[in-house]
N, C-alpha and C positions, 0 to 999 in steps of 0.2 A: 803559557801566559801567566798563570797564577804564580808560578815560582819566580818569574821575572818581576811581577808586580810586588810580591812580598819582599823580594830582595831589595828593590828600589826603596820601598817604604822603610826598611830597617837599616839602610845605610847610615842615616843620621837618627839614632834612637831618641836623642833629646828632642829634636824637632818633631818627630812622630809623636812623642809623648805629649808635647805641648799642644799639638793639633788635636789629639784625642781628648785632652782636657777641655779644649775649647768646644769641640763638637758635643761632648758629654754635657757640658754646662748648658748649651743651647737646647739639648733634648730635655734636660731636667726642667729648665724654665718653661718650655712649651707644655710639658706634661702637667706642671704645677698650675699653669694658667687654665688649661683645659679642665683639670680637676676642680679648680676653684669655681669656674663658671658652672659646671655641672652640679657641684656640691651646693652652691648657693641656691640654684633653682630647686634642687631636691629638698633642701632644708626649708625653703620658703613655702613649699606646697604641702609638706607632711601634715601639719595641723589642719590646713584648709580642706585637704582630702578626707581627713578623719571626721570632720563635722558632718553630722547626719542631717543633711538638708538638701532639698532639690532646688530651692530658690533662696537668694539673698535679696531682701527688700530694704532699700535705703532711700534717703532723701534725694530729691531730684538734683542731679549734678554730682553727687558722690558716686565713686566707682571703685574705691579700694580702702584698705585699712589704715594706710599711712599718709598718703598725700592729700586726701580729701576728708572733710568732716561731714558726718551724717547725724542729724538729730531728728527723731520722730516721736510723737506722743505715744505713750504706752498703750492707750486705748485703741490704737490703730490695729491691734490684734483682732478685734471684733470685725473691723472692716474687711480684713483679709479673709476671715472665715466665711464672710458673706459673698465675697467676690469670686472665689473659686472653691472647688472641693478639696479641702485640706484634711490631712490626717492629724497634723499637729503644727502649732505655731509656737516658736520659742523666741525669747528676747536675747539679743547680743549687745553687750557693752564692752568696749575695749579701747584702751588709750595708753600711750607711752607716758610713764610717770617717773619722777625722780624719787628714789627711796634711800633711806639711810641704812647702810650695811656696815656694821662694825666701825661706825664713825666716818665712813666714806660715802659720798654721794654717787649713786649709780642709777642707771636707767633700766627699766624693764617694761614690757608691754603687759599690763594687767587686764585680764579678761574676767568679766562677771558671768557666772555660770548658773543657769536655772534648769539645765537638763544634763544629766550625766553623759549622754551621748555626745555632747558638745564640749565636754571638759578635756582634761589632758589626754594625749594620745595613749600613754601608758605610765602609770605610777610605778616606779621601780623601787621605791623605798618609802616607808611610812604608810599613811592612810590616804585614801581618795575621798573620804566622807567629809566634805567641807561644811563648816559652820561659820557664822559671823565671827570676826576676829581672828580667822585663820587664813593661811595662804599656802598654796602649793607652788614651788618654783621649779624651773627647768634644770636638768642636770648640768648643762653647760654653765648656766648662771651660778649654780651651787658650787661647781668646781672652781670657777674663776674667782669667786668671792669667798671661798671657804665657808659656805653656809651648810649647817647641819640641822637635822631634825631637832626641833625644840628651840632653835634660835628665834629671836624677835627682830622683825624688820619694821622700820618706821616708814609708812607710806602715807603721804599727804597728811602728816601729823598724827596718824593712827598707828598704834602698835599692833602688828599682826604676827601671830605665832606660826612658824613653819611646821606643818604637819606632814608634808609629803614632798618628794622629789620625783619629777617626771621626765620623760624623754620626748623628743619630737617637737620641741618648741624653740629651736635655735634659728632666729631670723638674721643671724650674722651681726647686724648692728644692735639688735635687741633680742632678748629672750622672753618667752611667755612666762607669766605667773597667773595663777587662778585664785579667785575669791568667789564668794557667793554673789548673786546678782544684787541683793539688798546691800551688801557691803560695798560693791562697786558704785552703786548709786550714791551712797554716802560719801565715798572717797572723791568722786568726781562732781558732786553736786548736781546729779541728774535725776532728782526725784520726779517721777511721772514721765521720764524720757528714756528712750533707748537709742542706740546707734543703728542697729539693723534688726530686722525680723528674719528669723530662719524658718522657712516654710517647708514642711514635708507634705508632699502631695499624695492624694489617694492613688494607689497603684493603678497604672493604666492611663492616668491623666497626661495629656500632651503638654509638655513643658512650654513650648512656644505659645500655644494657645492660652495657657495659664498666665504667662507674662503679659500677653496682649490684654487679657481681661483685667488684670490688676492695674496696669498703667492707664487703661481706659476709664476704669471706675474711680481712680484717684490719680489725677495728673501731677500731683506734687511728689510722687515717689517714682523711683526707678527700680525695676526688677531685673535680676541677673540669674541665669542658670548657674549651677555650681561650677561647671567647667569655665564659663565665661568670667566668673568672679575670680577664680584661680588665675586665669590668664591675665586679668587686669593687674593683679598683684605681681605676677611674674614679669610683667612688662617693665617693672622697675629695673630688672636686670638688663633688658635690652636698651632702655633709655639711658641708664646711668653707668653701669659697669661694663657692658659688652663692648662699646667702642674703645674704652681704655684697654681692655684685655686684648682686643683684636690688634690694636697698634703694637702692644708689647709682643704678641705672637709673631707679627710680621717682622719686627726687629730681630727676634730670636731666629727666625727662618733665614733672614739675610745674613746674620752673623755666622750661623752654621754653614751656609752655602759658601760664604767667603773664606772661612777657615779651610774647608775641604778644597776649594778651588785654588787658594794660594799654596797649600801644601803640595798638591799634585802638580801645579804649574811649576813650582820651584824644582821639584824632582825632575820634571820633563826638561827644563832648561839645563840642569846639571848633567843630564844623561843624553844630551843632544847627539854627541858622537856615537854613543852606543846605538841609539835609534837609527843613526845614519848607516852604521855597519849592518844592522838588521835589514834596512832597506836595500843596501848594496848586494846582500847575498840572497835577495829575493823575497823578503818578508813584505806582505802587502800592507797597505795603509790600514785595512780593516783589522788585521792582527794587532797592529800597534795601537789603534783606537781602543780595541778591546782591553789591551793591557792598561791603558790610562783609565778606562772606565772601571776596571777591577780595582785599581788603586783607590779611586774615589769611593767605590762601594765598600772596600775594606775599612777605610777611615770612617765612613758614615755608619756602617753596621756595628763596628766596634764601639763607637760613641753611643749607639742605641742600646747595645747590650749592657753597657755600664750605666747609661742614664736611666733606664726603666727602673731597676731595683733601687737606684739611688734616689729617684724622685719619690718612690713609695716610702722609703725610709725618711725622707725629709718631711713628708706629710705626717707620718706618725710622730716624728720629733716635734714638729711645730704644734701639732694639736695637743701634745703633752704640756707644752709651755703656754700655748694660747688656745684654750678650749673652744673659743668662738670661731676659730678658723675652720671654714666649712668644706675645705677641699676633700675630694674623694678619689681614691686610687682605683680607676676602672681598668680592668684588663683590656677592654675594647679600645681604650685610648692608646694603649701600647701598640696595638695592631695598626691603628691609624697612623701612629707616629712612625712605624716602620715604613709604611708606604710613603710618607712625607720625606723620610730620610733618603729613600731610594731616589725620589724625584730630585731632592737637593743634590745628591751625588751625581746624577746624570747631568744636571744643569752645570754643576761645578766642573765636570769633565769636558765640557764643550770648548772651553778656552784652550787648555793644553792640547786638545785633539787638533785644533786648528794650527797650533804651533808645529805639531808633528807633520801635518800635511805640507808645511813649507820647508821641511828639512831637505837639504841637498845631499844625497849620499856621497858625493865627491868630497864634501867638506870633512867627512869622517876620516879620510886618509891623509889629510894635510898635516904636516908636521910629524 
């Protein structure tokens, strides 16, 4: 069966090559979309998971860093210390701003830091010791804008000297930058205000009970556990990007299935007389079905074998030219893709299999 299947596929090498290119392209597209979604979610959560806080406390109605605005009086820190048993309360100020980089207007998410535990995930170049008038930028932002240690950025009309480059702050649309809390207040005009309070609870304190106590003592605030706040920000993926990516993935699956189906169906039609002869000499429909399925699987698996390393190469190449691109090459995605390719091949083989079932062995001997 395998010899017959491979022989049929290689009869028209050009057609087989085109089919392989089509299937490979579909595999590459699906793996890129899967990697983009997973990479976006991972990059979005790296900094938030790094923040050393059990609770995020924001203004009532605010629930994330990008879509909603939270403004709280700085003296609310004392209220929190009285409401629950806390080990530490820190202030968080963060906002997307436009800055002047080498004469070009660019956007970055500037975060005011008053606690080193809530600063950059990891400073990979330069210093992490921030002072007023200084800024630490994310490595993706630095690469894309050719920023080096010692450069000066104009942020809200204020010149800030770049003292460090950090990793872990690529939000895809924006990248993190860090300044002192006092500098952030001046830049944003938030004297006496904060966006969120970061609360570290005394070990052993029940998080849900602490949230209930805080919201009961001050109804104008909303408290989130760390995991809940991360989920709120990740929901941007589900609400905005996921539907688009899913549509593109479905299109890629349909294209791959159609390419495999058309290739195998054409081969089946062209080899109708041969299948008729095989039926006439006693070959069962099952044997012929298995031949068709093997042809479809050969097309699909070959496209997978070529598409997996090609997709990883595309990710590396795109990230070299577009550092913001957050796609990640996960080996597990390749395994899932193999299962999907097998399903696509089996579905594609169903149409030519029905064609074989209708072949009349007598026709094979006409003419």
